Backbone bond lengths (Angstrom), bond angles and torsions (degrees), N, CA, C in turn:
res aa  C-N    CA-C-N  psi(-1)  N-CA   C-N-CA  omega(-1)  CA-C   N-CA-C  phi
1 M - - - 1.458 - - 1.520 109.35 -
2 S 1.280 116.62 140.20 1.455 123.29 -177.99 1.522 110.72 -64.33
3 A 1.311 115.48 140.14 1.456 120.38 177.73 1.530 111.50 -92.91
4 K 1.325 117.13 0.69 1.456 120.87 -178.15 1.523 110.36 -67.76
5 A 1.320 116.00 132.94 1.467 120.45 179.44 1.520 111.87 -82.04
6 T 1.319 115.74 -33.30 1.462 120.40 -179.14 1.528 108.69 -137.61
7 P 1.317 116.79 155.74 1.462 119.08 -179.10 1.521 112.07 -71.82
8 P 1.327 116.63 152.08 1.460 120.85 174.55 1.526 109.56 -76.72
9 E 1.309 116.33 165.50 1.467 120.86 172.78 1.522 109.01 -74.25
10 P 1.293 119.76 147.41 1.461 128.32 5.93 1.532 113.73 -85.86
11 W 1.324 116.53 0.79 1.467 120.86 -178.03 1.518 112.78 -62.39
12 A 1.331 117.87 -37.85 1.470 120.56 -178.45 1.527 110.26 -60.02
13 S 1.319 116.84 -45.85 1.471 120.54 179.74 1.526 111.33 -67.50
14 F 1.316 117.22 -42.91 1.465 121.49 179.26 1.528 110.57 -60.68
15 L 1.324 117.10 -47.93 1.467 120.44 -177.34 1.525 111.79 -69.60
16 A 1.327 117.62 -34.04 1.471 120.26 175.15 1.526 110.20 -64.42
17 A 1.323 116.49 -41.18 1.467 120.23 178.28 1.525 110.68 -67.53
18 L 1.319 117.26 -39.77 1.463 120.96 177.52 1.529 110.33 -64.63
19 D 1.311 116.84 -41.39 1.467 122.05 177.03 1.524 110.42 -56.35
20 A 1.319 116.78 -45.29 1.471 120.90 -179.98 1.532 111.47 -69.96
21 A 1.324 116.84 -34.58 1.461 120.71 -174.04 1.526 114.22 -76.85
22 V 1.331 117.89 -29.68 1.477 118.85 -174.51 1.518 112.59 -67.99
23 G 1.326 117.89 -31.53 1.461 120.84 173.37 1.515 116.17 73.53
24 T 1.328 118.43 -0.41 1.461 122.39 177.47 1.523 107.96 -152.46
25 S 1.305 117.00 158.58 1.468 119.64 177.86 1.520 109.39 -66.36
26 V 1.322 115.58 125.54 1.464 121.07 -176.52 1.522 110.38 -133.36
27 E 1.317 114.84 138.73 1.458 122.59 176.34 1.525 106.79 -109.76
28 I 1.326 115.74 122.35 1.465 120.68 -177.57 1.525 108.65 -113.76
29 H 1.329 116.11 125.32 1.459 123.06 178.43 1.526 107.95 -95.98
30 C 1.331 115.60 106.54 1.460 122.34 -171.37 1.526 112.77 -99.41
31 L 1.322 114.85 153.76 1.454 122.55 173.51 1.517 107.60 -147.68
32 G 1.300 116.63 -178.09 1.457 119.96 174.79 1.513 114.23 88.10
33 D 1.331 114.11 -160.16 1.467 121.77 -174.22 1.520 112.91 -57.98
34 V 1.323 116.68 -41.99 1.463 119.56 -175.95 1.528 110.72 -64.29
35 V 1.322 117.61 -34.52 1.465 120.80 177.72 1.521 109.82 -69.70
36 A 1.327 116.99 -46.85 1.458 119.83 179.04 1.526 110.61 -54.97
37 E 1.334 115.62 -42.65 1.467 119.56 -177.66 1.523 113.20 -78.45
38 H 1.309 117.64 -51.62 1.462 120.50 -171.23 1.519 114.61 -83.81
39 A 1.308 118.63 -30.14 1.460 120.06 179.23 1.520 112.07 -92.33
40 Y 1.336 117.23 -32.33 1.464 120.35 -172.28 1.521 115.08 -122.33
41 D 1.334 118.38 5.51 1.467 122.72 178.85 1.530 113.42 55.06
42 I 1.326 116.43 35.30 1.460 121.61 174.79 1.524 106.02 -96.25
43 H 1.315 115.77 106.25 1.464 120.16 -174.48 1.520 110.45 -96.96
44 R 1.304 114.23 144.63 1.454 121.79 -179.47 1.507 110.11 -112.95
45 D 1.325 113.90 168.89 1.455 120.02 178.92 1.521 112.67 -77.90
46 R 1.326 117.19 -9.34 1.467 120.03 179.03 1.525 108.85 -129.65
47 P 1.323 117.05 134.38 1.464 119.68 179.50 1.528 110.97 -74.94
48 T 1.309 115.65 158.37 1.456 120.31 176.08 1.523 108.83 -110.51
49 E 1.317 115.62 151.68 1.465 119.75 -179.90 1.522 111.61 -120.15
50 D 1.343 115.73 12.61 1.454 117.85 -178.45 1.518 111.73 -138.01
51 I 1.314 114.75 160.22 1.455 122.12 172.37 1.522 106.01 -110.56
52 D 1.322 115.33 111.85 1.459 120.18 174.39 1.516 107.86 -80.89
53 F 1.339 115.86 137.48 1.454 118.05 179.82 1.523 111.57 -140.83
54 L 1.329 114.39 152.82 1.465 121.70 177.35 1.519 111.15 -91.45
55 S 1.340 115.15 -36.28 1.463 118.77 179.23 1.514 110.28 -155.07
56 A 1.312 114.51 151.23 1.465 123.19 173.03 1.523 104.53 -129.97
57 I 1.302 116.08 117.25 1.462 121.45 -173.27 1.528 110.17 -113.51
58 D 1.318 115.61 126.99 1.462 121.99 170.83 1.527 105.49 -71.54
59 I 1.323 117.05 107.59 1.462 122.03 -172.30 1.528 111.80 -62.50
60 A 1.307 117.79 -41.58 1.469 120.90 -176.81 1.526 112.40 -63.52
61 H 1.321 116.79 -34.17 1.461 120.47 -175.26 1.525 113.63 -110.46
62 S 1.334 116.69 -2.09 1.469 122.63 -179.21 1.529 112.58 51.75
63 V 1.321 115.29 43.58 1.467 120.91 178.77 1.529 108.99 -130.60
64 P 1.328 116.28 154.27 1.463 119.29 176.26 1.528 111.34 -60.48
65 L 1.313 115.67 145.72 1.460 122.18 178.06 1.525 107.82 -117.19
66 N 1.312 117.41 128.97 1.453 121.81 -178.54 1.534 109.34 -84.74
67 I 1.333 115.64 82.63 1.464 117.99 179.33 1.524 111.95 -82.49
68 D 1.338 117.01 -13.06 1.469 119.94 174.34 1.525 111.18 -59.16
69 S 1.337 116.32 -40.89 1.464 118.98 -178.42 1.528 111.31 -69.44
70 L 1.301 117.00 -23.91 1.461 121.96 179.47 1.531 111.92 -86.14
71 A 1.354 115.47 -47.98 1.468 119.49 -170.96 1.522 112.89 -132.51
72 G 1.324 117.52 22.52 1.455 121.54 179.56 1.516 112.92 -78.71
73 K 1.304 114.62 177.42 1.465 121.17 -179.37 1.526 110.03 -59.89
74 G 1.330 116.17 132.58 1.453 121.98 177.46 1.523 114.94 88.04
75 T 1.338 117.99 -6.03 1.464 120.15 178.96 1.525 110.47 -78.02
76 A 1.328 115.99 167.11 1.469 120.76 175.58 1.529 110.11 -59.84
77 F 1.336 116.47 -36.20 1.468 121.54 177.97 1.533 109.82 -60.43
78 H 1.318 116.82 -45.57 1.462 121.97 178.45 1.537 110.44 -62.32
79 R 1.322 116.56 -46.53 1.473 119.60 -179.48 1.528 111.02 -61.51
80 K 1.307 116.90 -37.99 1.467 120.71 -179.03 1.530 111.87 -71.46
81 H 1.315 116.97 -44.86 1.474 120.82 -172.18 1.530 114.15 -98.60
82 K 1.342 116.85 -9.62 1.465 122.26 -179.58 1.529 112.48 62.71
83 M 1.338 116.78 18.96 1.455 123.99 177.56 1.520 106.94 -142.20
84 Y 1.329 116.68 160.34 1.460 119.08 -176.85 1.529 110.81 -156.04
85 V 1.324 115.64 170.78 1.463 122.37 173.68 1.519 107.94 -106.74
86 Q 1.336 116.11 152.65 1.460 119.36 -177.46 1.518 110.21 -146.30
87 Y 1.318 115.29 120.75 1.460 120.73 175.27 1.523 108.94 -70.20
88 V 1.324 116.18 133.39 1.459 122.05 179.08 1.523 107.75 -112.12
89 G 1.313 115.48 108.10 1.450 120.25 -178.80 1.507 113.69 -105.34
90 V 1.320 118.15 0.32 1.455 121.04 -176.44 1.521 112.64 -104.75
91 S 1.298 118.03 11.63 1.458 122.88 178.60 1.527 109.05 -102.88
92 T 1.322 116.00 146.57 1.456 120.39 174.84 1.519 108.03 -113.45
93 P 1.343 116.92 90.37 1.465 118.60 177.39 1.528 109.08 -75.94
94 P 1.308 118.11 163.16 1.458 119.61 175.06 1.530 109.93 -54.85
95 C 1.331 116.51 141.17 1.465 119.72 -174.25 1.524 112.52 -62.41
96 G 1.316 118.82 -23.99 1.464 120.96 179.41 1.511 114.16 -102.40
97 Y 1.335 117.27 24.92 1.469 120.07 -173.86 1.529 113.11 -58.38
98 Q 1.332 117.30 -31.68 1.470 120.33 -176.71 1.536 111.91 -61.10
99 Q 1.321 116.37 -27.50 1.469 120.76 -179.91 1.523 112.85 -73.31
100 H 1.319 116.61 -16.29 1.468 120.65 -174.70 1.525 113.44 -113.97
101 L 1.322 118.78 6.41 1.465 120.99 -175.44 1.526 112.16 -56.41
102 V 1.323 114.60 147.75 1.462 122.54 -179.12 1.530 108.09 -120.06
103 A 1.327 116.31 129.70 1.468 120.65 178.88 1.529 109.84 -66.54
104 V 1.329 115.65 136.12 1.464 122.00 176.57 1.522 107.07 -109.03
105 Y 1.311 116.60 126.64 1.460 123.34 -177.79 1.532 111.62 52.09
106 P 1.319 117.40 55.46 1.469 119.48 -177.73 1.531 113.47 -65.13
107 Q 1.320 117.29 -18.32 1.467 120.20 179.91 1.524 113.05 -91.25
108 A 1.311 116.37 -2.96 1.471 119.16 178.64 1.524 109.01 -62.92
109 R 1.298 116.70 144.79 1.462 121.46 -175.41 1.523 111.65 -96.97
110 W 1.311 115.19 56.71 1.449 120.30 176.38 1.517 109.19 -88.44
111 K 1.303 116.38 142.67 1.464 121.28 179.48 1.531 111.02 -77.40
112 N 1.319 117.34 -41.55 1.460 121.81 -171.53 1.520 115.70 -113.76
113 L 1.292 117.22 -26.49 1.454 122.50 -168.10 1.522 112.60 -89.77
114 R 1.345 116.04 131.26 1.459 122.88 173.01 1.520 105.62 -129.98
115 L 1.336 116.12 114.60 1.460 121.14 -179.98 1.520 110.06 -101.06
116 F 1.321 115.54 133.00 1.454 121.52 175.96 1.517 108.52 -128.43
117 A 1.331 115.07 142.02 1.461 121.61 179.63 1.515 109.53 -108.68
118 L 1.322 114.65 151.54 1.452 118.42 169.73 1.523 107.96 -63.35
119 E 1.297 116.37 137.64 1.464 122.40 174.99 1.532 107.10 -59.41
120 A 1.318 118.47 154.44 1.468 123.00 -170.36 1.532 113.44 -53.06
121 H 1.319 118.67 -45.11 1.471 120.63 179.44 1.527 110.45 -64.85
122 D 1.334 115.93 -42.16 1.462 120.56 179.97 1.528 111.02 -67.20
123 L 1.325 116.34 -37.00 1.463 120.40 176.64 1.529 109.88 -61.31
124 A 1.323 116.28 -47.24 1.459 120.02 178.66 1.530 110.40 -59.36
125 L 1.317 116.87 -46.95 1.461 120.33 -177.41 1.530 112.55 -66.61
126 S 1.321 117.28 -27.18 1.474 119.86 177.64 1.522 111.24 -68.88
127 K 1.328 117.14 -14.78 1.459 122.42 -177.66 1.530 112.81 -98.68
128 I 1.326 117.17 -3.94 1.465 120.01 -171.04 1.526 113.23 -67.15
129 E 1.318 118.05 -34.25 1.469 119.77 -179.22 1.524 112.29 -68.41
130 R 1.322 116.01 -45.55 1.462 119.49 -178.37 1.525 110.53 -76.97
131 N 1.317 116.48 -50.05 1.464 124.12 176.81 1.524 114.47 41.77
132 N 1.320 115.99 54.91 1.460 117.78 172.69 1.527 109.24 -86.78
133 R 1.308 117.02 -177.88 1.465 121.51 -176.93 1.531 111.78 -57.11
134 H 1.340 117.21 -41.19 1.460 120.65 -179.24 1.529 111.38 -67.42
135 D 1.325 116.87 -37.83 1.458 120.52 178.04 1.523 110.40 -62.18
136 S 1.326 116.62 -46.00 1.468 120.73 178.67 1.522 111.29 -62.47
137 Q 1.338 116.64 -38.57 1.469 120.36 176.97 1.533 110.64 -62.97
138 D 1.327 116.63 -41.26 1.466 119.49 179.15 1.524 111.25 -63.81
139 V 1.326 116.89 -43.31 1.467 120.11 178.94 1.521 109.73 -62.89
140 R 1.316 116.29 -42.76 1.472 120.18 177.39 1.530 110.75 -62.14
141 G 1.332 116.92 -41.83 1.465 120.54 178.40 1.519 112.08 -63.06
142 L 1.316 116.88 -41.27 1.472 120.66 176.82 1.527 110.51 -62.60
143 A 1.327 116.31 -40.84 1.464 120.40 178.72 1.526 110.89 -66.47
144 Q 1.333 117.08 -43.45 1.468 120.38 179.60 1.523 111.84 -63.66
145 A 1.332 116.16 -28.79 1.469 120.27 177.67 1.528 111.31 -81.45
146 G 1.313 117.51 -0.45 1.459 121.69 179.09 1.520 113.88 76.47
147 L 1.337 116.63 22.97 1.460 120.71 -174.74 1.527 114.09 -98.37
148 I 1.327 116.84 -3.97 1.460 120.97 -177.99 1.524 110.31 -118.99
149 D 1.316 115.66 123.50 1.457 122.57 171.47 1.533 105.75 -100.22
150 P 1.336 118.16 119.83 1.458 119.28 -175.20 1.530 113.54 -60.15
151 D 1.309 117.74 -32.67 1.467 120.01 179.87 1.525 111.46 -68.26
152 I 1.335 116.87 -40.04 1.472 120.30 177.31 1.525 109.83 -67.08
153 L 1.328 116.41 -42.63 1.460 120.55 179.59 1.529 110.61 -59.56
154 E 1.308 116.53 -46.92 1.461 120.71 -179.14 1.526 111.52 -64.92
155 S 1.308 116.69 -43.27 1.467 120.75 179.69 1.521 111.61 -62.42
156 R 1.339 117.06 -47.35 1.465 120.07 179.57 1.526 111.46 -64.00
157 Y 1.313 116.74 -36.65 1.461 119.26 178.04 1.530 110.19 -59.31
158 H 1.324 115.60 -51.69 1.469 119.23 -175.82 1.525 113.17 -70.00
159 E 1.329 117.38 -30.75 1.464 120.42 -177.19 1.527 113.68 -92.51
160 E 1.350 117.61 -33.11 1.459 119.79 -169.14 1.533 115.27 -121.59
161 V 1.333 117.69 -4.98 1.462 119.42 179.44 1.524 111.14 -122.04
162 R 1.304 117.10 -57.50 1.469 120.50 -173.20 1.529 113.41 -54.10
163 P 1.345 119.57 -42.25 1.473 118.30 179.79 1.531 113.85 -61.72
164 Y 1.331 117.73 -16.06 1.464 121.60 -175.85 1.529 113.13 -106.51
165 L 1.312 116.67 -2.04 1.459 120.13 175.68 1.525 108.47 -73.80
166 I 1.314 116.48 147.63 1.463 118.49 -176.59 1.533 113.29 -103.99
167 R 1.327 117.31 -11.94 1.462 119.44 -179.99 1.523 110.02 -165.51
168 K 1.322 115.64 173.83 1.465 123.97 175.24 1.530 112.88 57.47
169 F 1.325 117.38 40.71 1.461 121.59 -177.34 1.535 111.68 -57.42
170 E 1.315 116.79 -46.62 1.463 120.42 -177.59 1.532 110.81 -64.62
171 W 1.317 115.64 -37.30 1.471 120.59 178.46 1.534 109.67 -60.94
172 H 1.328 116.29 -48.97 1.466 120.66 -178.90 1.529 111.55 -68.31
173 D 1.336 116.40 -36.88 1.469 119.65 175.05 1.529 109.85 -60.30
174 G 1.333 116.38 -41.20 1.461 120.82 178.47 1.526 111.94 -64.66
175 T 1.328 115.87 -40.12 1.469 119.89 176.60 1.525 109.80 -60.69
176 L 1.322 116.29 -47.23 1.466 119.82 178.87 1.524 110.72 -58.97
177 T 1.311 117.59 -44.38 1.469 121.01 -179.55 1.527 110.79 -59.45
178 R 1.331 116.88 -45.20 1.478 120.09 178.35 1.530 110.96 -62.94
179 W 1.335 116.59 -42.71 1.462 120.08 179.51 1.529 110.38 -63.15
180 L 1.320 117.07 -43.97 1.466 120.55 -178.64 1.524 110.52 -62.81
181 E 1.327 117.17 -41.08 1.467 120.63 177.33 1.519 110.64 -61.04
182 A 1.324 116.73 -45.94 1.472 120.73 179.89 1.531 111.04 -64.63
183 I 1.322 116.80 -42.29 1.472 120.51 -179.42 1.518 110.32 -64.63
184 R 1.324 117.05 -43.44 1.480 119.89 179.11 1.520 111.01 -64.90
185 E 1.324 116.53 -35.89 1.469 120.13 176.44 1.530 110.19 -65.43
186 I 1.311 116.76 -44.56 1.473 120.91 178.48 1.521 109.88 -61.69
187 R 1.318 116.45 -48.42 1.475 120.96 -179.95 1.518 111.03 -61.88
188 G 1.341 117.90 -37.40 1.461 121.53 178.70 1.508 111.93 -64.37
189 G 1.327 115.93 -35.39 1.462 119.69 178.99 1.516 112.98 -77.65
190 V 1.340 116.64 -21.59 1.469 120.91 -178.16 1.518 110.69 -88.44
191 L 1.316 116.99 -37.76 1.474 121.15 -175.37 1.484 112.67 -76.45
């Protein structure tokens, strides 16, 4: 987990502006590149300009908040800040991910904004369906940082992801097997 108390620029300015713009207390469940970088210090060769999220909840009313219309791609907010938020509806995170969320920048002095990241195992599992080169790099980075236990990853996959997949079971099982082999190899070299 990142030891940073506040986000670096340009993220600090973007998130401060988003905090002011939402107008109500909101909890955002984040995943993707921004989580790998800001919650787990897994840096990539290419910067990201968006915050991918699974849900944005108006805390006072316990209802979803459509922050895409406020700060999504192509909005005036995006044009002004050169960054945006993006709802990700094509990912299958573990069904119990909410129980494992990790606060991102909990010491930040935002009035309305509460950012939460998928826990490292859940973040990895949210990438299993797409599994492109960047996803595999992120999983490897999490493993190299000592944040992935292969037994927990395998258990959560079988209990909280696989039952909810709609197709390509063998393909995803194969991806998990390759990831577990790589993680065990990394852990073997570290221990």
